[in-house]
C-alpha positions in Angstrom: -18.2 10.9 6.3 -21.3 8.7 7.2 -23.4 11.7 8.3 -22.5 13.6 5.1 -23.7 10.6 3.1 -27.2 10.2 4.8 -29.1 12.9 2.9 -28.1 11.2 -0.5 -29.4 7.7 0.5 -32.3 6.1 -1.3 -34.3 3.1 0.2 -33.7 0.9 -2.9 -29.9 1.2 -3.0 -28.5 3.0 0.0 -24.9 1.7 0.0 -24.5 1.9 -3.7 -25.5 5.5 -3.7 -23.2 6.1 -0.7 -20.3 4.8 -2.7 -21.1 7.0 -5.6 -21.1 9.9 -3.2 -17.6 8.9 -2.1 -16.7 8.9 -5.8 -18.2 12.3 -6.2 -16.3 13.6 -3.1 -13.1 12.8 -4.9 -11.9 10.1 -2.4 -10.9 8.0 -5.3 -8.4 8.8 -8.0 -9.8 10.7 -11.0 -12.1 13.5 -10.5 -15.6 13.2 -11.9 -16.7 15.7 -14.5 -19.2 18.4 -13.3 -22.7 16.9 -13.1 -21.5 13.3 -13.6 -22.6 12.4 -10.0 -26.2 13.3 -10.7 -26.1 11.2 -13.9 -24.7 8.3 -11.9 -27.5 8.6 -9.3 -30.1 8.6 -12.0 -28.5 5.5 -13.7 -28.5 3.5 -10.4 -32.1 4.5 -9.8 -33.0 3.3 -13.3 -31.2 0.0 -13.0 -32.6 -0.8 -9.6 -36.1 0.0 -10.8 -35.7 -2.2 -13.9 -34.6 -5.2 -11.7 -37.4 -4.6 -9.2 -40.2 -4.2 -11.8 -39.2 -6.0 -14.9 -36.9 -8.9 -14.1 -38.4 -12.4 -14.5 -38.0 -13.2 -10.8 -38.3 -11.4 -7.5 -34.7 -10.8 -6.3 -33.5 -9.9 -2.9 -32.7 -6.2 -3.2 -29.8 -6.4 -0.8 -28.1 -9.3 -2.6 -28.7 -7.7 -5.9 -27.1 -4.4 -4.7 -24.2 -6.2 -3.1 -23.1 -7.2 -6.6 -23.2 -3.5 -7.6 -21.2 -2.4 -4.6 -18.5 -5.1 -5.4 -18.3 -4.0 -9.0 -17.8 -0.4 -8.0 -15.1 -1.0 -5.5 -13.4 -4.3 -6.3 -12.5 -3.1 -9.8 -10.5 -0.2 -8.6 -7.3 -2.1 -7.8 -6.3 -5.4 -6.1 -6.4 -4.1 -2.5 -9.6 -2.1 -2.5 -12.6 -4.1 -1.4 -16.3 -3.8 -0.5 -17.0 -5.9 2.6 -20.5 -7.0 3.4 -21.5 -7.3 7.1 -20.1 -10.8 7.6 -16.9 -10.1 5.8 -16.4 -6.9 7.8 -16.8 -8.8 11.0 -14.1 -11.2 10.0 -11.8 -8.4 9.0 -12.3 -6.7 12.3 -11.7 -9.9 14.2 -8.5 -10.5 12.2 -7.2 -7.0 13.1 -7.9 -7.7 16.8 -5.9 -10.9 16.7 -4.7 -13.2 13.9 -7.4 -15.8 13.1 -7.0 -19.5 12.3 -5.7 -19.9 8.8 -4.9 -22.6 6.2 -1.3 -21.5 5.1 -2.6 -20.6 1.6 -1.3 -17.2 0.3 -3.3 -15.8 -2.6 -3.1 -13.2 -5.2 -6.1 -12.0 -7.3 -7.0 -9.5 -9.9 -10.5 -8.2 -10.6 -12.8 -10.6 -12.4 -10.3 -13.5 -12.3 -10.1 -16.4 -10.0 -7.5 -16.2 -7.1 -4.2 -18.0 -7.7 -2.2 -19.7 -4.9 1.2 -18.0 -5.0 2.8 -19.7 -1.9 2.0 -22.4 0.6 3.4 -22.1 4.1 5.7 -24.9 5.0 4.1 -27.5 7.3 0.7 -25.8 7.1 -2.6 -27.7 6.6 -2.6 -26.4 3.1 0.6 -28.2 2.3 -0.5 -31.4 4.0 -3.7 -31.2 1.9 -1.7 -31.1 -1.4 -2.3 -27.5 -2.2 0.5 -26.1 -4.4 1.7 -22.8 -5.8 0.0 -22.3 -9.2 -3.2 -23.8 -8.2 -6.4 -21.7 -8.8 -9.3 -21.6 -6.3 -12.6 -21.3 -8.1 -14.8 -21.6 -4.9 -14.4 -21.4 -1.1 -17.0 -23.2 0.9 -19.2 -23.5 -2.2 -19.1 -19.8 -2.8 -17.7 -18.6 -6.2 -14.4 -16.6 -5.8 -14.8 -14.8 -9.2 -16.4 -11.8 -8.0 -14.5 -11.7 -4.7 -11.7 -9.1 -4.0 -8.4 -10.4 -3.0 -9.1 -9.3 0.6 -12.5 -11.2 0.6 -10.8 -14.3 -0.6 -8.1 -14.0 2.0 -10.8 -13.5 4.7 -12.9 -16.5 3.5 -9.9 -18.8 4.2 -9.8 -17.5 7.9 -11.9 -18.2 10.9 -12.1 -17.6 14.5 -13.0 -21.2 15.0 -10.6 -24.2 14.4 -12.7 -25.7 11.7 -11.9 -26.9 8.0 -12.8 -25.0 4.9 -13.7 -26.6 1.5 -11.9 -25.1 -1.6 -12.4 -26.0 -5.2 -9.0 -26.4 -6.8 -8.3 -26.1 -10.5 -5.0 -27.9 -11.5 -4.5 -27.5 -15.2 -7.3 -29.8 -16.6 -8.3 -31.2 -13.2 -10.9 -29.8 -10.8 -11.4 -31.2 -7.4 -12.7 -30.3 -4.0 -10.2 -30.3 -1.2 -11.0 -30.0 2.6 -8.3 -27.9 4.3 -7.9 -27.6 8.0 -7.3 -24.3 9.8 -4.9 -23.8 12.7 -3.9 -20.9 14.8 -0.7 -19.0 13.6 2.5 -18.6 15.6 2.2 -15.8 18.1 5.6 -14.6 16.9 5.8 -12.3 13.9 9.4 -13.3 13.2 10.9 -16.8 13.3 14.7 -16.9 13.7 16.5 -20.0 12.4 20.3 -20.7 11.9 21.2 -22.7 8.8 24.0 -25.1 9.1 27.0 -23.0 8.4 25.0 -20.3 6.8 23.4 -17.1 7.7 20.7 -16.6 10.4 17.3 -16.3 8.7 14.6 -14.1 10.1 11.3 -15.3 8.5 8.2 -13.0 8.5 4.6 -13.9 8.0 3.7 -10.3 8.5 5.5 -7.0 9.2 3.1 -6.0 11.8 4.8 -6.2 15.2 8.1 -7.5 13.8 10.1 -4.4 14.7 8.9 -4.5 18.4 9.6 -8.3 18.5 13.2 -7.8 17.1 13.9 -5.0 19.6 12.4 -7.0 22.4 12.5 -10.8 22.5 15.1 -11.1 19.8 17.3 -8.1 20.9 20.2 -10.2 22.4 20.4 -12.5 19.4 20.3 -9.5 17.0 23.0 -7.7 18.9 25.3 -10.8 18.9 24.8 -11.5 15.2 27.9 -11.1 13.1 26.1 -11.6 9.8 25.2 -11.9 7.3 21.4 -11.8 8.3 18.6 -12.8 5.9 15.2 -11.0 6.0 13.0 -13.6 4.6 9.9 -12.0 3.2 9.0 -14.6 0.8 5.7 -15.3 2.5 5.0 -11.9 3.9 1.7 -10.8 2.3 0.1 -8.8 5.0 0.8 -5.8 7.2 0.9 -2.0 7.1 3.7 0.1 5.4 4.0 2.1 8.7 5.0 -1.1 10.4 7.4 -2.0 7.4 9.2 1.2 8.0 9.6 0.4 11.7 11.0 -2.9 10.6 13.5 -1.1 8.3 14.5 1.0 11.2 16.0 -2.0 13.0 18.6 -2.0 10.3 18.7 1.6 9.1 18.4 5.1 10.4 17.1 7.6 7.9 15.3 11.0 8.0 13.7 10.2 4.7 12.1 6.8 4.5 9.8 7.5 1.6 6.3 8.8 1.7 2.7 8.2 0.9 1.5 10.0 -2.2 -2.2 11.1 -2.1 -4.5 11.7 -4.9 -3.7 15.4 -5.1 0.0 14.7 -5.2 0.6 15.7 -1.5 3.2 13.7 0.3 3.0 12.4 3.8 6.6 11.8 4.7 7.9 8.7 6.6 11.2 8.4 8.6 13.3 5.9 10.5 14.3 8.1 13.5 15.3 5.5 16.1 18.7 4.1 16.8 19.0 0.8 14.8 20.2 -2.2 16.9 21.6 -4.0 13.9 22.8 -1.0 11.8 26.1 -2.6 10.7 25.1 -6.3 10.3 25.4 -7.3 6.6 21.8 -7.9 5.3 20.2 -9.8 2.5 16.4 -9.6 1.7 14.6 -12.6 0.2 11.5 -11.9 -1.9 9.1 -14.3 -3.6 5.6 -14.3 -5.4 4.0 -13.8 -2.0 6.0 -10.7 -1.1 3.3 -8.1 -1.3 2.4 -4.7 -0.1 4.2 -3.6 3.1 6.8 -6.2 2.6 7.6 -4.6 -0.8 8.1 -1.2 0.8 10.6 -2.8 3.4 12.5 -4.6 0.6 12.5 -1.6 -1.7 13.6 0.8 1.0 16.5 -1.4 2.2 17.6 -1.9 -1.5 17.5 1.7 -2.5 19.3 2.8 0.7 22.2 0.4 -0.2 21.5 -1.3 3.1 20.7 -4.7 1.7 20.8 -6.8 -1.5 17.7 -8.4 -2.7 17.6 -12.1 -3.8 14.6 -13.7 -5.2 11.6 -12.7 -7.5 10.3 -9.4 -8.9 7.3 -8.5 -6.7 3.8 -7.5 -7.9 3.8 -3.9 -6.8 1.1 -3.3 -4.1 2.9 -1.1 -1.6 0.2 1.4 -0.6 -2.2 2.3 2.2 -5.9 1.5 2.5 -8.5 3.4 4.6 -11.7 1.8 5.8 -15.1 3.6 5.4 -17.9 2.1 7.5 -21.4 2.4 5.8 -24.7 2.8 7.6 -26.0 -0.7 6.8 -23.0 -2.4 8.6 -21.0 -3.0 5.5 -17.6 -1.2 4.7 -15.4 -0.1 1.9 -11.6 -0.5 2.1 -10.1 1.9 -0.4 -6.6 2.7 -1.5 -5.7 6.2 -0.3 -2.0 6.5 -0.7 0.8 5.0 -2.9 4.2 4.3 -1.2 7.0 6.3 -2.8 10.7 5.5 -2.2 13.0 8.5 -1.1 14.1 8.6 -4.9 10.5 9.3 -5.8 10.0 6.0 -7.5 6.7 4.3 -6.8 6.5 0.6 -6.2 2.9 0.5 -7.1 2.3 -1.7 -10.2 6.1 -2.1 -10.6 7.4 -3.8 -7.5 11.0 -4.6 -6.4 13.4 -5.9 -8.9 16.0 -8.3 -7.2 19.7 -7.8 -7.4 20.0 -11.5 -7.9 17.0 -13.2 -9.5 15.9 -16.8 -8.7 14.7 -19.1 -11.4 10.9 -19.8 -11.1 11.6 -23.5 -10.7 13.9 -23.0 -7.8 11.9 -21.5 -5.0 13.4 -23.8 -2.3 15.5 -22.4 0.6 18.5 -24.2 -0.7 18.5 -22.2 -3.9 18.2 -19.0 -2.1 21.0 -19.8 0.3 23.2 -20.6 -2.7 22.5 -17.3 -4.3 23.1 -15.6 -0.9 26.4 -17.1 -0.5 27.4 -15.5 -3.8 26.7 -12.1 -2.3 28.6 -12.6 1.0 32.0 -11.4 -0.3 30.3 -8.3 -1.6 28.4 -7.4 1.6 
């Protein structure tokens, strides 16, 4: 892809034109009309020249164009993102190993400030007084308005154990809050046994969860009589392929849904392995922070009649993103496929509707346990 782009690049705006080439090559949804790409090139040249020659002050061309790149990509959907060199470095580091974090879980739409949808219990964010419903207008003195959801998430992470300063909007109050960062648990799944209640498997990510359940937690899983709770309330990260592996711990299915690409082609998914917990009664908990891959897991278990869902309707982000690295060291993460359930229903922009909804004011675990107990006789 990169070699194919090179002949189109202009010194004044290389990455912006590279992105337009990606658009012209039909990587993004919506085919451009014939000749439209040439018009886009001319428009970018004209705007770049106007800024260079006629704007009242000299501006750094790279910083000026970075805004154009973000506008092109970040406006596509909540999960597509333009990453400059520094953000891409944090992204790569996070993929190699989970970075230090605050415990803040965000959701953000284009051109809006990110909102806190959940705070991890016992995290630095909770100790600092951050609460669901808070809005972050700045992270380390950088406005979050033009950031993508991914950029905002990455800005809260660091390879170093150092604090981050966030500007918090609480209704009519605005204040700066310093939040510590700490290393996350090395375990993708936390097993807890409620007093007299079901065992709860809490997930911060679906990545690695299946391997952990089949490995370190295999004996406990095999001995479980049920019901089991798959707690996805704070599961906002991970890939759909890993979500399908997680489902395969509880369900075997030749058809586990598919990725639908821009031309309508389907890339089929399956749960082919023998499930170690195939017969254990199962309940899935969802919340405002249940996003992306976690939605795919919840939706697949629900549609397959393998589990009942308790909680909140999810936002609808189940999809796949591909990373395109550009010549200047930046990158574009772009949605390339939407997850489709075996029935053909897309979760994108629709989400998972719970079988038993939870009232917004009752997000605590006790409320979820009470609702789950109502389901036990029916499992």
